[in-house]
N, C-alpha and C positions, 0 to 999 in steps of 0.2 A: 192253597193260595189265598189272597186276601179279598177276593171278589165277594159281593153280597150274595146270600142265598136267594133262590127264586121267590121264597115266601116274603122276602123283604123287598123284592124288586117292585112290588106294587106301591111302595112308598115313594118310588122315583117317578117323576113325570116322564113318560116315554114318548119319543117322537118317531113315527114310522119313517123308514128309509124312503127317500125319493129318487136318488140317483140310481139305485139298484133295482131294476125291474125284473119281471119274468117274461120269457118269450116262448110261445108255443111254436115248435118247428113247423115250417111250411110243408104241406104235402108235396110229394114228388110231382113233377110236371106231367108224368104219364103213369098209368097204373102199374102195380107190380113192384117187386124188389129183387134183390139178389145181385150176383155178379161179383167180379173181382176187379179192384182198382190197383194199378201197378205204377209205381214211381221209383225213382233212382236216388241213391245217396252216394256222396263221394266216398264215404267210409261207413262201416257199420257202427252200431252203438258201442260205446265204451263200457257201459254198465246198464243194468236194469234197476239200480237203486236210485230212487229220485233224489235222495239227500246229496248224492255225489255226482249227479249228472250236470255237467257244465258245458257240454258240446251240443251243437244243434242236432246231430244225428240221434243221440240218445234222447234228447228232449222231444224230438218229433215222434219217436216211437212211444215214449212214455205218455205223451199227451193223448194217445189213442187208447192206452191201457188204463190210465189213471184219471181221476177227476178231482177238481177243487171244490171248495164250498161256494165260491163266487168266480165267475169267468168274465173276462172282458170280451165283449162283442167286437171282433176285429173290423167290422164295417162301420158301426156307429161310434166305436171308441168308448162305449159306456159299459160299466159293470152290470152283470146280470146274475140273478140267483141260479145256482147250479145244484149242488147237493143240499144247499140251504133252501128252506121253504119260506122263511121270513126273517126279517132283520129289523131291529129297532135300536134307537140310541137313547141314552139318558139325556136330560135337558142340556147338560154341559158338554155332551158329546165325548165324554171320557170313558163311557161304558157302552159296549156294543153287545146286544143280546140276540143271539142267533139260534134259530130252531131248525133242525134237520127235517127233511121230508120223511114221512112215515113209510116204513116198508123197504127202505134202501138195503141192498145187499151187495157184497163183493162178487167178483166173477166166479167164485167157487160156491156161491149160494149162501155164504155166512152173513148174518145181519151186520150192517154198518150202523154204529151208534156213536153217541157222544164220547164213549170211551176210546174209540179209534181216533177221534179228533184230539182228545187230550193226550193220547200216546204219541201222536204225530208231533205235537208241539214239544213234548218232553224230549223226544229224540233230537229234534232240530236244535233245541237250546242246550243240549248236553255239551259241556266244554271239552269233553274227551273225544268229541266227533266234530272237529272244525268243518264248517260248511258255509257256503255263500248264503243259504237261506236264513241262517241265524243272524247274519248282518242285516239282511233285508228286513227281518222282523224285529229289529231294534229301532225304537223311536227315541231320538236324542240319546242314543247309547244304552237305553233301558229296554228290558224285555217287556213283552205284552203278557200280563197275567191272565191265565186261562182257568176257568172254574167250571166244573160240570154241575149243572143244576138238577137235571134228571136225564133220562135215557136219550132224549132228543134235544135238550136245551143246554147251551153254554153261554157263559158271560166272559167277554174279553175286556179287560180293564187296561186302558192306555195311560201312559205317563201324563199325557195331555191330549187335548183334541187334535186330531191329525186328519186333515181333509182327504188325502188319498188312501186312507186305510183300506177301503174296499178293494182297491186295485192290487194291494199286496197279496190278497188271498188267491189271485189268479195263478201265482207261481207255486202254490202249496198243494201238492197232491196228498190226499188223505191215505195214510198207511193202514194196512190190516193188522191190528194188534194181535189177533189170534195166530197170525203167521210169523210175525217179526218180534214179538215180545221176548220169546225164549232166547233167540240169538242175541238180542239186545242185552238182556240181563246177564247172559254168559260172556259178554264182551266180544261177541262175534259179529256185531252189526255191520262193521265196515266191510267184511267179506261176504255178507249176505247179499243175495240177488246179483251175483256176478254173472259174467257171460256163460259160465259153465253150469249155472243153476238149471235144473230141469224146468222145462217150459211150464209144466203144470203147477210149479211152486210159485210162479210169478202171478200175484193176485192183485187186482185193482178194481175200481168202481167205474172205469171208463167203458166206452161202447165196444171195445174189442178185448180179446185175451190172446196171450202169446201161444202160438202153435209150434213154431220152430225157429231156431236161429242157427244158421250155418255160417261160421266165420269166413269172411272174405267173399261170400256169395249172396246171402239173402236173409231177411227177417220176415217171417210170415205171421200175420195176425188173423184171427177168425172172430166171427160175431160172438159177442157176449150175450148169452140167452137170458141173463138176469138183469140186463141194463134197464134202468128205471124209466127212461124217457120214451114218450109216445108222441106221434104227430097229431095234427088237428083231427084226423079221422080215427084216433085211438089205436093206431098201428104201432107196435113196439119197434123201436129203432135199435140198432142202425139198419139202414136199407141194404148195405153191402154184406155179402157173405164172407169176403176175404179181402185183406189188404196186404199187398206184397211190396216190400222195399228191396229192390235189387241194389247190390253194391257195385257201382260203376265209377271207378276213380277218374277216368279220362273224360273231360268235358266234351270233346268232339264225338266220342263214342255214345255219350248220353244223348246228344242231339240226333245222331244217326238212329239210335234205337227209337227215339220218339217219332222221327220221320217214318220209320218202317212199321210203326204201330205196336211196338213192344212196350211202350210206356204210355200212360194216360195223362200224366201231368209232368211239367218241366218248369222249374223255377229256382232262382231267378234266372232270366236269360238276358243276353246282351242285345243291343240294337242290331248287331251283325247277325246274330242267331235269329232274331225276329224277322229280319229281311229274308233269310234263307227259308223261313217257314211260309213266306207270303203265297207261294203257289197253292199250298194246302189250305191257307186261309181263304183264298179266292174260290177254291173248290168246296168250301164250307165243311171241310173235314177237321179243321183246327180253329181254335179261337186263340188270339193273342191279345192279352189285356194289359194296357199300360195304366198302372195305378197312380201315376204321377210321382213327385219327389219321394224317395224312400226315406227311412230314418237313419241313413248312413250319409254323413257329410264328410267330404275330404277337408282336412284341416292342416294348416302349417302353423308352427309355433316356435318360439325361441326359449331356450333354457334360462329361466329367471331364478333358479335356485342359487342362493348365495354360497352354498356349500359345494357347488359344482367344481370338481377337483382340477380340471385342466383348462378352465375358461380364463383367458388373459383378462386383466382388469379393464383394458380399453374395450374389449368386446362386451364384457359385462355391462359397461356403461352404455354402449349403444343399445343393447337388448333391453335394458331397464327403462330407456326413454320411450314413452308412448309415441312420440313423433316418428321414431324409427319404425315401429310396428305399423303405424298408420301409412307411412310411405310405402312399405312393402305391400300393404293391402291395396293401395292405389296403383301400384306398378304391375299388378297381375291382371291379365286380360281373361276374366272369367268366361265371357261369351265365347272366346276362342276355344277355351277348354271344353265348353259344352258342345260346340260344333265339331271340333277335330277329334276329341276322345270319345264322345258319346253320341255322335251323329244327331245332335239336337235333343237327345233323350236324357236331359239333365236340366237342372235349374241353378242359376247362380244363387248362392246363399250368403247372408251377411251376419248371421248370428246363430244362436242355439237352436232355433226352429226355422224351417223353410217358410217362404211367403204364403204357401198354401195352408199353413197351420192356423187354426182358430186362435192360437196363443201368440201368433206373430204380431209384432209391434211395428206398424208402418212408419211411425214417427222416429224410430231409432236411426242413427246415422248409418249410411251405406258408403261403399267405396267403389264406385264405378271406375272403369279403367281410365287412368289419367296420369301418364308418365311425367308430364310437366309438373303437376302438383306434387308427385312423389319426389322429384328432384328438388323442388322448393323446400319441402320439409327436411330433406337430408341436408340441404345447404344451411337451414336454420341451425342445425346441430353442428355446423362446421365441417360437414362431410362434402368435400368438393374435389374436382379434378385439378390438382395442384401442378401437374407436370405435362398436361396436354395429351396424355395417352388414352383418354376416354374412360379411365378408371378413377374411382373416388378414393381419396385418402382422408384420414382425420387430421386434426391440427398437429398431432405428433408425427405425422407421416406414415402411419400404419395403413396399409391397403384395407379397404372395406371389403372383407372377404369372410366367408363362413361356409361350413359344411352342413348338409341336411341329411340326416339318417332316415331311411325308409325301409319298407319290406322288400327283400329280394324275391325274385320269382313271380312278382305281380306285374304283368306287362302294362296294365293300365296305369298303375301308380308310378312305375318307372318312367313311362312316357309323360305323365303329369309332371314329375320332377324335372324332366328335361325341358318342358315348355316353361315352367317357372324359372328355371335356370336362364333360359334365353330372354324372358321378359325382364328379369333383374339385370342381366348384362346390358340391356338397352338403357338402363338408368345408372350404369357405372358400377354395379356391384358384381363381385366375383363369387360364384357359388359352385361348390362341388357336391355332387350327389353321391351318397354312400349307402348302397343297398346292403342290408344285413339280414341274416336268417332271423326268424321271428323271436326265438328264445333269446338270442344275443341282443336283439334290438330292445326288447322289453326289459332285459336286465340293465341296460344303460338308462332307459327312460325312468324306470321305477325303483332302481336299486343303487347303481353306482353314480348316476347323473353325469356320466362322462360323455357328453355330446354337446353340440352347439344349437342345432335346430332340428325339428322333426317334422315328418310328413306322413300322416296316417289317415285311415278312415275311422271316424268316430261313430260307432253304432249305438243307437238307443233301443231299449226294449219296449218303449211305450210312447204315446203321443202326449202324455201328461207331463208337466214340468217336474214331477217327482222322479222321472227317469233321469233327470240331470243332477240328482242329489249326490252322486259320486263324482260329478264332473265340476260343477260350478263352486260349491263350498270349498274353502281352503283346506279342509281335512280330507278331501276326496282322493282316492287312489288314481282316478282318471283326470285329476286336476294337473295335467301333464306338465305344464310350464313350471310348477313347483308343488309336487304332490305331498299329501299327508303332513301339512303344517300343524305344529302344535298350537300356534296362535297365528292369526292373519298377519302376513308380512307387510301388507300395505293397507292404507285407509280404504281404498276402493274394494279390496277383498273383504275387509271387515263389513262394509256396507252390503255386499252381496251375501255374505253369510247371514246377516240379520234379515235381509229381505227374503231369502229362500226359506229361512226358518219361519218367518211370520206368515208367508203365503201357504206353507204346509199346515199351519194351525188354523187357517181361515176357511170356513165353509161357504162364505159368500162368494159365488163365482166372479162377480164384478170386482170385488176387492182382491181376489187372487190374481185376476188378470192385471189390475193396476200395479200390484206389487211386482209381478213378473215383467211387466213393461219396463219398470225401473231397472230391473236386473239387466234386461236387454240393452237399455240405454248405456249403462255403465260398461257392459261388455263391448259395446260398439265404440265407446270413447277410448277405452284402454287397450282393446284388441289383443288380449293375451292369446287367444286363438284367432288366426286369420282364416275365417271360413271361406271356402272356395266354391264348391258345387255339391249338390246332392243328386246322385244319379236316379233316374226313374226306376221304380220297381216294375219289371215286366214279367208276366207269367204266361205260360202256354198250356192249353188243355185241349184234349180231343173233344170233338163236338158231342160225343155220346156221354160225356160226364155232365151230370145234371146237379143242380142246387149248389154249384160252386159260388162262394161268396168271399173272394179274396180281400184281404185288408193289409194295411201297412205294418201292423204289429205282428211279430213272430208268434206263433207259427201261422203265417199268412194264408196258407192253403188248407191246412188240415184242422183249423180251429173248430169247424163245424162238421167234422168227419162223419158224425152220426147221421147227417142229412145227405151226404154225398151218395150218389147212385149212378149206375150205368144204365143207359136206356135199354129197355127189355130186348130190343133187337140185337144188341151187342153184349148183353149181360152174360150169356153162357158161352164164353169163349174157351 
């Protein structure tokens, strides 16, 4: 690749990384180690190959088996050095020079070097192996050039300065070249590390290694004796001897097992489940932690795609008018949604980030419940009750009616849809809720565009605005109102594209915040997404689980699994 040799790097003025620090794990609150931690998954992992893991079950297991160069601390939200020992930038921030820790090994005892990092990026970028990580690691559509300088040092050359570059590494688990290069060269990488692969063949640099996977029953991990990390007292981590993932599809069964002491952790839980655990909380046997608004926002939107095949021209005209979208935003009682659906354990949201976020812009427009104002905006558009039946019609006499597609089998979202339906009925709008199976739903939203309005939960993987880079820019797949545009369809979308691009290139935090504030202002004026509520992230843990440091970014419970431990009196169960 085209990166400079290390002997030439001295010619560059290097600046040390400031955002990415190192953290020495805290010692356990009581002496000793060992024990087994048990938690439940809805389903087992789909793969042990990090390149193709796109489900939470697989990723949760892999995060315990594998390790990245840099990890995001889920409590502080800041990147921290993991397999990397040091990190520097060139003056223009387009080159990142990373040095690995000396003496790193995989869980089979084989050394981990720069060759493994180089191999990992080669595999990710292979066009014959389409994967989500390849898209994640493209900046402005271009690959990051990776060059091996020596056994421990690599240079990453970026197309341009990219502020959230360190955060991208959190998702990249370093692969063992000595195990996977042969199947890769022979064209067998896609089938490597499947569920039938012997446990001893699955090798990573994380705190645990795979002991057993029994389909439909359990995944068992055991302590990696070669793990590099030590606590402040120089004791080798992890503290736990074993990590057991039980496969328990039924939600009620999971709660019962937790209440009966068969599980140590349970997350996320609903407000109703938290209430059922209250007796154990009062007995100090269980802790229930409400982390505040999660990274999942319920959103309503209208199909603004001009190629939508079955959208009548009059409905297209309504949906394209920002006043119509603003009226809908005013017509929905978010506080009622919070109280009725989430027992108060949610927060009204008005834009891409919740009010609790440091990126939130308090000056952006909000839409408190105001049905009178909603009717006034609709009347401005000529949408009025022309025949006295309480229902609005447009100037051509078309009833103001539309359908909302949403996920079937999700009781909360279906109830949410019914409450929205009732709120909109009060301002004269006729709404029909259409629950669909997930595959069919996303085929309509992302492929055929054959729908009128949608209601879904928009889940983000990070607290940084970079997590919205597939949502807000016009080319994004999750730009659901009109995804994957070849060029911005509107002037306001063009502005958002430019602002998002500029804030990604800016390393000055204040400047990034100002640019993202402007994005929030435009989103609030145009309302392509009608943001509704963000439910709280609530987790439960048995009192004997120590060093638990949950955060909002997935994996919010196991991100520091090497530090978790069971109190000695409960460890040898």
